[in-house]
N, C-alpha and C positions, 0 to 999 in steps of 0.2 A: 904499898904502892897503889895509886889510883888506877881504876880499871882501864881507863883510856890509855894508860902508859904500860899496861901489861903486854907481854908478847902475845900475839894472836895465833892460836893454834886451831887448825881445822882438821877434824878426823872424819874419815869417810868409810863407811862400812855397814855392818849389820850383824845379827847373830850374837852368840856368846862372846866371841873374841873382842868385839867393840866394847861391850860392857866391862869385861875384865880390865882392859887397858885404861878405861876412864876412871876406874876406882883409884888407881895409882896416880894418874896424871892430875886429878883434881886437888891433890895435896900440895901442888906446886903453885907459885904465883904466876899463873898463866890465864889468859882469857880464852876459854874452850868453846868451840862450836862443833857439835856432832851433826853430821849430815847422814841420815839413816834411810836405808832402802824401804820402799813401799811395794815390793814385788812378792812379798810373802803371801802364800794362798793356802797354807796348811794349818791344821789344828784350830785352836780358838780364834786366831786372827782370820783364818780363811772363812770360818762360819760367819763371824761378824761382818766381814767384808761382803759376803754373798747376801746375807740377810738384810743388812742395813744400807748396803751400797756406800760404804765408807772405805777409806784406805785402811789397810791392816794395821792394828795398833801394837802387835806383840813386840817387835824390835824397838819401837819407840818407847814402850813401857819399860823394857829392860834398861834402856839408856837413861830414862828419867830416874829410875831406881838407883842406878850406878852413880849418878851425879847428885842425887838428893843429899840433903844435910838435915835429916829428921831423926827422931828416936828410932832405934832398931825395930821396935814393934810396929811403928807406922809403915816402915819399908816392908816388913814381913806381911802386914795386912794388904798393902798395894800388890805384892807379889803372890798373895795367896791363890792357890788353884783348887777349885772345888772338885771333890772326887765322889760326890753324891748328888742326886737330883737328876731327873731325866734330861732336862734341858740345860742344867748348870754344869754337869760333869765336863771337865776338861777346860772350862773357862777360868781365866784368872780374874780376880777382882779388878785389877788395874786395867785390863782390857775392857771390861764392862764400864768402868768409870770413864775411860777415854771415849768409848762409844757414846755414852750418855751425854758427856760434855760436848761432843761433836753435834749431837742432835739439838742440844740446848742452844749452842752458839751458832749452829748452822755452818760451822767451818772447822776443819780438822786442825789447821795451823793454830787457829784461835784456841781450840781446846787444849792443845799442847802447851801453849803459853800460859793458860790459866792453871793447868796442872803443875807446870814448872814453878809457879808462885806458891801453890799449895804445898809442894814438896821441898820448897827452898832449894831449888836446883842450882848448882854452881856452874854456870855456863848457859849455853843456848842449845836447844835441840830443834833441828829443822828436818822435816821429811824431804826426801829428794824431789818429791812432787806433791802437790796438794790433791792428788787424785790417785786412785789405784792404777797400777800398771800390770800388764801381764808379761812375764818373761818367757821367751821361747828359745829353744836350742836347736840349731841345725847340726845333725850328727855327720860324721864322716861319710856315711852311706847315703846321705841326702834326705833322710827322714827328719821330720820335725816333731819335737816333743814340747808341748805347751804346759806351763805352770811350774813355778819355782820348786814346789814340793815333789813334782814328778820327775824332774830332770835327772837327779842323781840315781834314779832307779831304772833308767832305760837300758842299762847294760851295754851302752854303746859309747864310743869316744866322741866328745864334743868337738865340733869344728868351729862353731861361733855361737854367741847368744845375741839376742836382739829383743826390743821391747815393742809392744803395741799398747795403745794406739800410736801411730807415727807422730801425731801432734800432741806433744806433752810439754806443758809450760813449767819450767822450774820457777821457784820463787825468786823475785829480784833480790831479796835479802840474802838468799843462798849465793847467788852470783857475786854479790858485794863482799860477803865475808871471804870468799875464795880469793877475790882480787886483792883484798887488804891483808891477807894472812902473812904471817912471818914463817910459819911452818905448816905444811900439809902432810898428813899421815894417812896412808892407805893400809887397811887391815889392822890387826890380823882377822882372818875370816875366810869363809868359802870363796874362792876365786870367782867362779861363774855365777853364784847365786847370792853372794852378799856384797862383793865389792863392785863387780862390773855393772850390776843393775843401776848403781848410782851414776857411774861415769857415762852410761849410755843414755841418760836423760839428756835430750838436746840442750846444748850450751854448757852443761856442767863439766863434761869431759874436756871440752874446748877451753873453758875457763881454767881448769886445773892445769892443762898442758902449757898454757901461756902465762900462768901466774908467776909473779916474781919470787914467791916463797920457795924455800928448799922443800923438795918432795921426798919423803921417806916411805918406803914400802917395808912393812913388817911381814916377812915371809912366814907362811905356816910351818909348823914343826913336822906335821905328818901329812902324808898324801891323803886324798879322799877318794874312795871308790866311787865311780860314776861321775867324778869331776876331774880329779888330777891324778889318776892312777899312774904310777911310775914317773911322775913329773919331777924334774930336778928344779932347783931354785931358779935357774935361768929360763926354764920352760914357763914358770909362772910369769916372769917378767915379759917374756916374748908374747905371751897371750894377751897381756895388758896392752903391750905396744901394737899388736896386730889389730885389736879392737879400736884403738884410738888413732891408728895410722901414723903414729910417730913415737919417738923415744921421749919420755918426759920425766922419768924418775932419776933423782940424783944419788940417793943412798938406799941401800938395802940392809936390813937388820936381820941377821940369821943366828940360829942357836948352834953353838959349837959343843954342847954337852952331850955325851953319849947317853942314849935312852936305855935304861935298865932292861935286861932281857925279858923279865917277867911282864913288864909293861908292853914291850914289843909283841910278845906272844898273844896278848889280849887284843891288840890292835890288828894282828894278822887275821883274826877271825872276821874282821870287817874289811879285809883286803887292803888295810892301810899300813904304811911303813914310813920310817923317817925320811923326810925330804933330803935328797942328796944335794949338798951344797957344793956346786961346781964353781969354786971361787974364780978360777981362771976365765971361765966363760962369762961370769958376771963382770969381771974387770974388762973383758973384751967389749962388753956392752956399754962400757964407760961409767960403770957404777962405782961409787965409794962403798966398800963392803965393811960393815961393822959386825964382828963376831963376839959372842959372849955366852955365858951360861945364863939363859933367860927363860928357863922353864921351871915349873913346880908341878906337883902331883896332888890331886884332890880325889880320894877314893879311886885310885888307879887310873884317873883321867888326866891327860896331859893338858896343862894350861900354860899360857905365858905368865911369867912371874911379873905381876902388875907393878910391883915396886921397882924391880930391876929395870924393866923396859921404860918406865916413866923417868927413872934417873938418867938413862942413856939419852932419851929424847930431850930432856931438859938440858943435858950437856951439849947436844947439837945446837939448841937455841942459843946457849951461852957463847958458843963459837962464833955465831953469827954477829 
């Protein structure tokens, strides 16, 4: 099928969850655009962001790798993280290449497009903005915590998150792909630090809300201490609605598989537990609820099963 006739799928997020999902979805005949957060300020990304005054490349790097169609060794090279060398330790080669390409081209978006060509990326990768943004959280006690990497460690309950500077321009291309999408997917990923930083970029959340596409939220399997402690599935959705000041999701995808006890006990050490799927509350919010066994385990870490989730999402597209 020619690309212009393929169903257009827009996926919004960041972190590991987005990359995992894309690896499965790229196997289907769909035109993928990933919109990726630029609020990261920790690790290698944070260092490059501060030293070179460029948007953080880490989440973009992971998405490029997930959508790439190159020899495994090339992807491994791109994802290689140095563990020796005073100034190199902690940096991944892909981050350094994206930083270098940004310096050469003078533009982060241009750098991503050039790397997409080099890595034979299936789809399009767009940053939520062509500049760094700072994520702030207002806690329930009124205190403000600034910095995406610091928010989960505040030990307090988040009331809301917001971005600075106030004047952030999204790419026109990003707004266009949202308007023309057949399916918009949010998540999986950290609610306050991976998904909302995209929607809070001026005009992006608004365009998502009014887009004609069906909107699917892939709910996290486990809660996250410092972000969603004790949150039910409907709490996740309500947080999205409160930040956008409207209801805008059509469908939620939730896991119905029981998590093994030995995995749960490992997560309990991080104060994380399975998200309670309050189906009735979700239906009261007007959502179509799709439940399935959609998790897998890698070295005792819970991940969404990329193939299962991709199949379900493609099924939603075919219904349309």
